[in-house]
N, C-alpha and C positions, 0 to 999 in steps of 0.2 A: 559190737565188736570193739577191739582196742586199737588205738592209733600206734603203729609201730615206731613212729619217731619219738615217742616218750621213753622208749628203751634206749638210753644213752650209753656211753662207754662204761661208766662206773655204776650207774644206778638208773632208776626209773624216776622221771621228773616231768611235770607239766603244770599248766594253769588249771585249777579246779573249775569244773563247769564247762571248760572249752576242750581241754586235752584229756582230762581224766575225771572220773567220778566214782561213785560207789560201785557201780557195775564193773568198771575197770578193775577196781581193787578186789572185788569178788573173783574175777577171772585170774588176776595175778596170784591170789591166794591158792586157787585151784591149780594154776600152772606151776607154782613153786612147790606145792605139796606133791604134785605128780613128779616133778624133777627130783625131789628127795626120794620118792617111792621107787623111781627107776634105779636109784643107787642103793636100794635096800635100806633106806633111812626113813625116819618118820617123826622125830621130835624137834620142836623148834620153840624158841622164845620170841615173843612179839612185844614190841614197845612202840611208843610214839612221842613226838615232840609236843610243844605247846600250841601249835597252830589250831585255829578254830575248827578247821575241817578234819583234823586228825582223828578224833574219836569215831566218827562215822566211817571213815575210810578204814580204820583199824578193825572195826567190827565187821566190815564187809570182807576184808582180807581173812580174818579168823574164820568166818563162815565158809569161805571157799576152801581154806586149808583143811578144816574139819571134815568137809565132804569127801576129801581124798584119804581120810583115815589117819591124819596127823594128830599127834599129841601137841597141843598148843598151850604154852605157859604164858599168860598175859601179865606183863610187868607194869602195865599202866603207863603213866607219863614218866619217861626216863630220858637221860642223856644218851646219845649214841654210844659213847664208851662204856656206859653202864650196861647197855645191851650186850656189847662184846664181852664184858666181864662176866655177865650171867651165862653166856654160852660156855665159858671156861668153868665157872663155878658150878653150874647145874649139869654140866656134861651133856648138853643137848647136841643134836646133829647139826643144827643150823639156827638161823635167826633172821628176823625181818624187822626193820626199823622204819616206821612211817615218819618221814621227814623230808623237807626240802632244804635242810641245812641253812644256808645264809641267803637263800632266795627271798624275794618279797612275799608278803603275807598271802597273796592270792595263789601262790604256788603250793604244791605238795608233791610227795614222791615216796620212794621206797628204796632202802638199801638192803640187799639180800646177802646172807652169809652162809657158807658151808664150813662148819667149824669156825675158826677165826679167820678164814680166808674169805675175801670178797668174791661174790659171784658177779663177774663183770665180763665185758667184751664178748667173746664167742660163747662163754657159758651163760651169760645173761640172754643172749640171742636164743639159746636153747629153750629157755623158759618162754620166750615170745613164740617160738615155733610150736611148742606144746599147746599154747592158747589158740594159735591160728588154726591148728589141726582139730582142736576140740576133742582130743583123745586124752581124757583125764582118768587118773586112778579113782577108784570108788571105795568108800569105806565110811565107818562111823568113828570119828576121832574123839578124843577127850580134851576137855577145856578146864584149865585151872588158873587161878589168880595167885601171883606171888609178888608181894611188896617187900618182903624181908631182905631181898637182894640189895636194896638200897643201903641198908645199914652195913651189910657185909662188905659192900664196895668201899664205903667210907672208912671202915675199920682197916681194910686191907691197905689202903693208901696211907693212912695215918701210921700204921705199923712199919712202913717202909721209908719214912722220911724223918730225918733228924736235923733240926735247926740248931745252930750254935748260939743264936740270940734271937729275941723277938724281932720281927720285921713289921714295919708300918706299910700297909698296902691297901689300895682302893680297888674294889672289884666292880666292874661293869659287866653284868651278864646279858645286857641287851634285851631283857625281858624274855630270854630263852630259858631252857631247862637247866643250864649250868648253875643258875642261882640257887637251885635246890641243894647243891652239893658243896661248891668251892668255899663259900664263906664259912660254913660250919666246920669243914675240914681244917681250914687255916686257923680258925679260932681255937680248935682243939690242939693245934700244934703250937699255940702260944702267940700267934700274930695279933697285932692291932689292926682290925679290919673295918673299913668304911664300905657299906654296901650301896651300890647304885643300880637301879633297874634290875633287881634280883628277883622280882615277882614275875613268874611266867605269865605272859600275855601275848597270845598269838597274833594280835593286831600290830605288835611292835610299835607302841605309841610314841616312844622317845627317840629312837633312831633305827636305821636299818641294821640288822644283826650280823654285820660283817666287821670284825675288829681290825682288819688289815687296811681299812680305808680311813685316811686321816680325819675326814669330816665326821665320821661316825664316833670317833674317839675324842671329840672336842670337849664334851662335858667331863669326861674322865680326866683329860689333861688339866683342865681348869681346877678340878677338885684336888688332884694330887698337889698342884702348886699352891693353892690357897690353904690347904691343910698342912703343908710342909711334910708330906709323906714321901716315902722312898721310891715308890713306883706305883703304877696302876696296871691292872690286868683286865683285858677285855676278852670275852668269849663269844663265839658265834651262836647261832640259834640252837644247834644240837650239841654244842660243847666239844667238837673235835678239832677246832681251830682256835689258835691263841693270838692275841695282840698284846703288846707291852708298850707302856710309855714310861720314860725315865722321870727322875725327880724334877726335871725342868719342864715336864709336860711334852717332851719330844717323842713322837712315835718311832719305835724301832721297826725296821722292816723284818719280815720273816727270816731272812737269811742272817740278820744280825742276832736275832734271838737264838737261832740255831748255832751261830758262831760262839756265843757265850756258853751255851750248854756243851758244845763240842770241846772247848778248851777244858772244861771240868771233867768231861768223860775221858779225854785223852790223858789227863794227868794220872788217872787211875787205870787206864787201859792203853798204854803206849803201844804203837804199832798196829792198832786196830783200824779197820776201814770205816768210813762214814759215807753214806749215800746221800747225795744232794741233787736237786733237780736242775734242769737247764736254765732256769730263771735266776739262779743265785749269782752273787757277786764274785768276781775274781779274788777279792780279798778273802772270802771264805775258803776257797780252794787252797790259796797260798797259806792261810793260817792253819788249816788242817795239817799240811805238810810241816809247817814250822813247829807245830806241837807234837810231831811224831806220828801223825796218822796218815792214812791213805785215802785221798778223796776219790769217790766214784761218781761220775756224772750220769744221771739217768733221766728217763722220761718223767714229765710231770704227771701227777695223778696218784691219789692215795692208794688205789688198788695196785697200780704199777709198782709203787715203791714197796708196799708190803710183800708183793710177790718176789721182787728182787732181793729183799732182805732175807726171805726164807731160802731162796735159791743159793745165795752166797754165804749164808750163815752170819749176816751182819746184824749187830745189836742196836745200831743207832743210825737214824736217817731223818731227813726233813725236806720241806719244800718252802719256797718263797711265800706260798699261800697261808702259812701258819699251821699246816699239818706237820706234826713232829712225832716220830715213832721211836719208842724205847723198849728194847728187849733186855737192856741192862737194868737189872733190879726190878723189871716189870714184864709185861705180857706181850709186848711187841707191836701193839696197834697204836693208832693216833688218838690220844686222849689229852685234850687241852686242860682238863682238871688236874690230872697227874703231872703234866708238863709244867703247869703253873707252880705246883709244889716243888718240883725239881729246880725251877728257876729261882724260887724264893730260898731254897736251900743254898744255892750258890751265893745269893745276896747276903745270907746270914753269916757266911764265912769271912766277910770283910766289912770294914766300916767305910770303904770307898764308895762314892756315889755310882749309881748304875750308869750315868752318862760318861764315866771314865773307863768303863770296862774294856772298850775297844779303842781307846784313845791312842794306843801305840801303833795302830794300823796306818798305812799310807792313805792319804786323802784321795778318795775317788768320787767322781761326780756321776750320779746315776739317777735315772727316772724310777718312779714306782712302776708297777705293772700297769701298762696302758692297754686300752681296748679300742679296736676299730670295728664298727658294725659290719658283719658279713653273714649272709644267709647260711644256714646249716648245709644246704645242698651245694654250696660253692666254696666254702671256706678252705677245705682241704686241697681243692684244685688250685686256688689262688696261692696257697703256701707252696705247693709243689712247683708251680711256675716260677715263683720268686727264687726258690731254692735252686732250681735248674739254671736260672739266669746268673745267679751269683757264682755258681760253680763254673759255668762256662766262661765267666770273666776272670777266673783264676783266684777268687777269694778262698780263704781257708774256712770251709763250712763244715760244721758238725750237724748231721741230719738225723740224729737219733730221735728227735722230737721237734719237727719243724726245721728251722734253719738258725743255728747259732753261728754267727759270723765273727771270727776271732781276728783281732789286729794286735800288733805289738803294744799298743797303748789303749786298748779298749775292746769292746765287743757289742754286738747288737743281736737281738732275737726277734723272730716272728714265728708263731705257731698257731695252729687252730685250736680254740677251746673245745674240749670234749663235752662240755656241759651247757654252753650258751652260744648263740649265733654271733660270735665275735672272733676276730683275730687278736691274739695277745702279743704285745711287743714290750721289750725293755731294752734300755741302752745304758752303757757305762763307759767312762774313759777317764784319763788322768787329768783332763781339763774340761771345763764346761763347754768351751768352744768345740773341742774335739768330739765330745759326746753329741753335740747337736749336728756335727758333720756326719757322724755315723747314723744318727737318726734320720737325717735328710736322705742319705744314700738308700737306706732300706725302705723308708716310707715311700720314696719316689717309685720304687719298683712295685710296692704293694698297690699303690693307687693306679698304676698302669694296668693292673689286671682286675681291679674291682669292678 
């Protein structure tokens, strides 16, 4: 049988051999195939990342889906955004991507799609319930292999990007699948590219494939500075999250990347809304207003953001975590390969260094995203208790996703991660001392209930 706890908020994820195995993925394939069948649908694209366990898990998923009568188009090893692109390009009913994104190499998982929409939350639970009941559709599906979509994807991106001058950029793909795409695309656009760790290797021998964490970007930062290049771009394991370092080797937070892109978007689309998640800096919200946009704060999570974009008809959104979504000139999903090209397009419009792009903003002192270990079965309860206590004490609390506590001179956040057994916190204020005061206030309440 399958462990229900691997069905998380946005996807399926666990440690291979402990939480998930080939039998699990055979059942997930049957469950998802039945889920599609119940909606009168049957076709799906199937892809996988570079993890060493992905081929066998992908084969098991395909076997299960085929037994429900699905048409399965196997894309082989691809980036997650390439799988999304193939759903659009090949006009399939759905898709399944075998990946654990930026998790360590002993993890794997699966992201499911209905069209370009994520199957998540209650809909993902429906797949689990189908598996638990064992009531599967039955049929004889068809299996084909398609690798041509990779070239279609590259051509599509190249055709939609215009650089005003060549840009010197270092790419660190973290030995994930993004290295198969981004360097070639940028070279075709005329960039001078230095490649680092662009060969897919599911053991991730050089560093953990999460480009939003400073220690993972150290080699990239050193290379950018030593070579005198303009910027460096890092990708996560399945290339749906982006990290950027400037010409001085300094890592930009996800909300700063979003801020730079938002300015460019709003120059061409004044008055439009931009969705940003609860972990983002006050500077970003203020800057969106300054540049004529309307900031909308929403829950963290790529599936949540995509759903809200669709609901409100918004073209541009992003998260602190490096997921950035563009329906402006693109297809609306989180694609770090395409977002990298859009960022470089912005860089090409000026000779100013990347480090100066946000230099006109007020100085704010902030932490990166911080994690406090807390078990999956207690994390939401702890956050709820902290939130209730802060409200009872009269603080200004936004509780759309955990508790974001706003002050005239700063803010603090605590929320439960939807993917790992941790509480996520972040703090920001006009002075470092005040930032630490806010951090102390909120952390003291967290530790009271841990």
